[in-house]
C-alpha positions in Angstrom: -6.0 34.9 -15.8 -6.0 33.1 -12.5 -2.9 32.8 -10.3 -3.1 29.0 -10.6 -3.1 29.2 -14.4 -0.1 31.5 -14.3 1.7 29.1 -12.0 1.0 26.1 -14.2 2.0 27.8 -17.5 5.2 26.3 -19.0 5.1 23.0 -17.0 6.0 19.9 -19.0 3.9 16.8 -18.9 3.4 13.4 -20.5 0.0 12.0 -21.4 -0.1 8.2 -20.9 -2.5 5.4 -21.3 -2.8 2.0 -19.6 -5.3 0.0 -21.7 -7.4 3.2 -22.0 -7.1 4.3 -18.4 -5.4 7.6 -19.0 -3.2 9.9 -16.9 -1.2 13.1 -16.9 2.3 12.5 -15.6 4.8 15.0 -14.1 8.5 14.5 -13.5 9.1 15.6 -9.9 12.7 16.5 -10.7 11.6 19.5 -12.6 8.0 20.1 -11.6 6.8 21.3 -8.1 4.8 18.3 -6.9 2.6 20.3 -4.5 1.6 22.6 -7.3 0.3 20.0 -9.8 -1.3 17.8 -7.0 -3.6 20.4 -5.4 -7.3 19.5 -5.9 -8.0 22.6 -8.0 -5.0 21.9 -10.3 -5.9 18.2 -10.7 -9.5 19.0 -11.6 -8.4 21.6 -14.2 -5.8 19.3 -15.7 -8.2 16.3 -15.9 -11.1 18.3 -17.4 -11.7 16.7 -20.8 -13.2 19.9 -22.3 -11.1 22.7 -20.9 -8.0 20.9 -19.8 -5.7 18.0 -20.9 -8.2 15.3 -19.9 -7.5 12.2 -17.9 -8.7 9.8 -15.3 -6.0 10.9 -12.9 -2.7 12.8 -12.3 0.6 11.2 -11.4 3.7 12.9 -10.1 6.9 10.8 -9.9 9.3 11.7 -7.1 12.9 10.3 -7.3 14.0 8.6 -4.1 17.2 7.0 -2.7 17.5 4.1 -0.3 14.7 1.5 0.0 12.8 2.7 -3.1 13.7 4.3 -6.4 10.5 6.3 -7.0 7.5 7.5 -5.1 4.2 7.6 -7.0 1.9 10.4 -6.1 -1.5 9.4 -7.6 -4.7 11.4 -7.6 -8.1 10.7 -9.1 -9.6 13.2 -11.5 -11.8 14.7 -8.7 -8.7 15.6 -6.8 -8.8 12.8 -4.2 -5.7 10.7 -3.5 -5.7 7.0 -3.9 -3.3 4.5 -2.3 -2.8 2.6 -5.6 -3.8 2.6 -9.2 -2.7 -0.5 -11.1 -2.6 1.0 -14.6 -1.0 4.2 -13.3 1.7 2.0 -11.7 2.2 0.2 -15.0 2.6 3.5 -16.7 4.9 4.8 -13.9 7.1 1.7 -14.4 7.4 2.4 -18.2 8.0 6.1 -17.8 10.5 5.8 -14.9 12.6 3.5 -17.0 12.3 5.7 -20.1 13.4 8.9 -18.3 16.1 7.4 -16.2 14.5 7.4 -12.8 15.0 3.6 -12.4 16.2 0.6 -14.3 13.9 -1.3 -16.6 15.3 -4.5 -15.3 13.8 -4.0 -11.9 12.6 -1.1 -9.7 11.0 -0.4 -6.4 8.1 2.0 -6.3 6.6 3.5 -3.1 2.8 3.8 -3.1 0.1 4.4 -0.5 -0.5 0.6 -0.6 3.1 -0.2 0.2 6.3 -1.0 -1.8 5.7 -2.3 -5.4 8.4 -4.1 -7.3 8.2 -3.8 -11.1 10.1 -4.2 -14.3 9.7 -3.8 -18.1 9.7 -7.0 -20.1 8.3 -5.8 -23.4 5.4 -4.6 -21.4 5.6 -3.3 -17.8 4.6 -5.6 -15.0 4.1 -5.0 -11.3 4.1 -7.2 -8.2 1.2 -6.4 -5.8 1.4 -6.6 -2.0 -0.8 -9.5 -0.8 -4.5 -8.9 -1.2 -6.6 -8.8 2.1 -10.1 -8.4 3.6 -11.3 -11.0 1.1 -14.9 -12.2 1.3 -16.1 -14.7 -1.3 -19.8 -13.8 -0.9 -21.4 -10.7 0.5 -25.0 -9.7 0.8 -25.7 -7.4 -2.1 -29.0 -7.2 -3.9 -28.3 -8.6 -7.4 -29.8 -7.4 -10.6 -30.8 -9.7 -13.5 -28.0 -11.8 -14.8 -25.8 -11.3 -11.7 -25.0 -14.5 -9.8 -22.4 -13.8 -7.1 -20.7 -10.9 -5.4 -17.3 -10.9 -3.6 -15.1 -8.3 -2.0 -11.3 -7.9 -1.8 -8.8 -5.1 -1.2 -6.2 -5.2 -3.9 -4.4 -2.0 -3.0 -7.8 -0.4 -2.9 -11.3 -1.9 -2.2 -13.2 -3.7 -4.9 -16.6 -5.4 -5.3 -16.5 -8.1 -7.9 -19.8 -9.2 -9.4 -20.1 -12.3 -11.5 -22.7 -11.8 -14.3 -23.8 -13.7 -17.4 -22.8 -10.8 -19.7 -20.9 -7.7 -18.6 -21.9 -5.9 -21.8 -25.5 -5.8 -20.6 -24.8 -4.0 -17.4 -25.9 -0.4 -17.1 -22.8 0.7 -15.2 -23.8 4.4 -14.9 -27.1 3.4 -13.2 -25.9 0.4 -11.2 -22.5 1.7 -10.2 -23.2 4.7 -7.9 -25.2 2.8 -5.3 -22.8 -0.1 -5.1 -19.8 2.2 -4.9 -21.0 3.3 -1.5 -22.2 -0.1 -0.2 -21.8 0.0 3.6 -20.0 -3.4 3.7 -17.1 -1.9 1.8 -16.1 0.8 4.3 -16.5 4.5 4.7 -14.5 5.4 1.6 -16.6 3.2 -0.6 -15.3 0.9 -3.3 -14.7 0.3 -7.0 -17.2 -2.0 -8.6 -16.4 -4.6 -11.3 -18.7 -6.8 -13.4 -17.1 -9.9 -15.0 -18.4 -12.5 -17.4 -16.7 -15.4 -19.3 -15.6 -15.2 -22.9 -15.5 -18.2 -25.3 -11.7 -18.0 -25.6 -11.1 -18.7 -21.9 -10.5 -15.0 -21.0 -12.9 -12.8 -19.0 -14.6 -9.6 -19.9 -14.9 -6.9 -17.1 -16.2 -3.4 -16.7 -15.4 -1.1 -13.8 -17.1 1.8 -12.0 -14.3 3.7 -10.4 -14.5 5.8 -7.3 -12.8 9.2 -7.6 -13.7 9.2 -11.3 -17.3 8.5 -10.3 -18.0 6.7 -13.6 -17.0 3.9 -15.9 -13.4 3.8 -17.0 -12.0 1.9 -20.0 -9.8 -0.1 -17.7 -8.8 -0.6 -14.0 -5.6 -2.4 -13.1 -6.4 -3.0 -9.4 -9.9 -4.0 -10.6 -8.4 -6.6 -13.0 -6.3 -8.0 -10.1 -9.3 -8.1 -7.7 -11.4 -9.8 -10.4 -8.8 -12.4 -11.1 -8.4 -13.2 -7.4 -12.2 -13.6 -6.9 -12.5 -15.8 -10.0 -9.8 -18.0 -8.6 -11.5 -18.1 -5.2 -14.7 -19.1 -6.8 -13.0 -21.9 -8.7 -13.6 -20.3 -12.1 -10.1 -19.2 -13.1 -7.9 -22.3 -12.9 -4.9 -21.1 -14.9 -2.0 -19.3 -13.4 -2.4 -16.4 -15.8 -5.9 -14.9 -16.0 -6.6 -12.7 -19.1 -9.0 -9.8 -18.4 -10.4 -8.0 -21.5 -10.8 -4.3 -20.9 -13.3 -1.9 -22.5 -10.5 -0.5 -24.6 -10.1 -3.9 -26.3 -6.7 -4.5 -24.7 -6.1 -7.4 -22.3 -4.6 -7.2 -18.9 -2.8 -10.3 -17.6 -2.9 -11.2 -13.9 -0.5 -13.9 -12.7 -1.6 -15.8 -9.6 1.2 -18.1 -8.6 -0.1 -21.5 -7.5 -0.4 -22.2 -3.8 -2.3 -24.6 -1.6 -5.6 -23.5 -0.1 -6.0 -23.0 3.7 -8.1 -25.3 5.9 -11.0 -23.0 5.2 -10.6 -23.4 1.5 -9.7 -19.7 1.0 -6.2 -18.6 0.1 -4.7 -15.7 2.1 -1.4 -15.5 0.3 -2.3 -14.0 -3.1 0.6 -11.9 -4.3 -0.6 -11.1 -7.9 1.5 -9.7 -10.7 -0.2 -7.4 -13.2 1.1 -7.0 -16.8 -0.3 -4.6 -19.4 0.1 -1.5 -21.4 2.0 1.6 -20.2 2.3 3.9 -23.2 3.1 7.6 -23.7 0.5 9.1 -26.1 2.1 12.5 -26.3 4.2 15.1 -24.4 3.4 18.7 -24.0 3.6 21.9 -22.1 0.7 23.5 -20.2 -0.2 26.9 -21.7 -3.5 28.1 -20.3 -5.6 25.8 -18.2 
């Protein structure tokens, strides 16, 4: 038995899902955060065959003062990320449920800045303004792809407009685009989006840090909605984004006048979606 396995034994956790984007959560009041957020621990915990299995690990640290809770988020490969939209939705729901913050309104500290959130049936979170937005970048496009934009919505995202997102071979197409040089040294998430007959949009995401397709991506939904609005394709204030789990994420983009260049620089999106505890448990041997 390894020393890490011994140290983790007996630690309580909650397994949560945000539209199929799944996480293992720890309460920082009772669990040593540094123990469960070491790269080796995260990789063991997220292993879907010999561990609990998840896209990432989250530790919630209670705060006082300007914020109620700090979110420590890590991808399944052990790397930290400034923000994960679905993990923040889940953090909002769990923080309210376990008494870390009020469901009526809370302030969450993330690597991407302060996030305000609340639970109104479903959790919803207010993003910091998006930035580094480019409507069109030079990316070689595959069959059916018609436009590519880039935006940082907490973390970097490529958004690719395509005729049918279901036809994309994400496992083949994703890795090269994830490291596209125009997106910076840390690379990017990659999202493909196509219209649905009901006025919503279907998207699929290749996530960095997971290094594969996930069933949902909250920041990806926000980035996608922003780019659709910039392209003049999403004209409603609330944009419905259908995930690969079959659940819908809603992105609210409050109306505002465009700048002289025609591009908005003041997007402060709100994301609403699932944040559900699937089960609670105690680590035994991992």
